[in-house]
C-alpha positions, 0 to 999 in steps of 0.5 A: 500500500505504500507504508513508509519506512523512516526508522533510523538506528536505535540505541540502547543504554547501559545504566549503573544499577545504583545511580542509574547514570548511563555507563555505555551506549550501543546500537540496538540490533534489530532482528527479523522477529522485531519487524514481525512483532511490529507488523502484528502490533500495527495490525492489532492497533488497526483491529482495535481502532476498527472495533472502537469505530464500530461500537462508538461511531460518534465518540471514538478517539483515534489517532492518525498522521496527516500527509507530510508538509508539502513545502518541506518535501519540495525543499527536500526534492531540490536538495536531493537533486543536487546529489543526483537523485532526480526522480523524487515524487511524493504525490502519495505515500506510495510514491514517497516510499518508492522515491525514498527507496530509489534515493538510496545509495548502496555505497553510502549508508550515511547518506541513506540514513540522512535521507530517511531522517530528512523525510521524517522531518517533513512528516506532520505530528500525529493527531488524535480526533473524535470520530464524530467530528471528522469525515471518515475520508480523513481517518487515513494514517499516512505513514502506515498507509492504513485507514 
């Protein structure tokens, strides 16, 4: 559907058992099982939201992400063009997802991470809304490509 993958590398901290001060930092190793669990959590959240909407069509409180900031994406497109990324489209979440994948440079992981971070900065904050106050067409969650 066009879900966006914007996550950057996570870090984990080791804390002193008495003071709780950080003593070490390391990259958190993501495994395939992490992605599977994440997918199940998203499906569970969608199922719960659907149930809430069914039982409380006028008073359910749901969360969504509106589309990203258009001006920020236009600026990002110009910046990427300076680095040889010429086909950067963002008319839909699927187009943006495909453009981000095309922008990747196999030999430059720092550039790839920076592109994902820049795309994250273009996103709007999640908003909570009451189902009775918003048209169903606006329930869409842009980043997850879910309704």
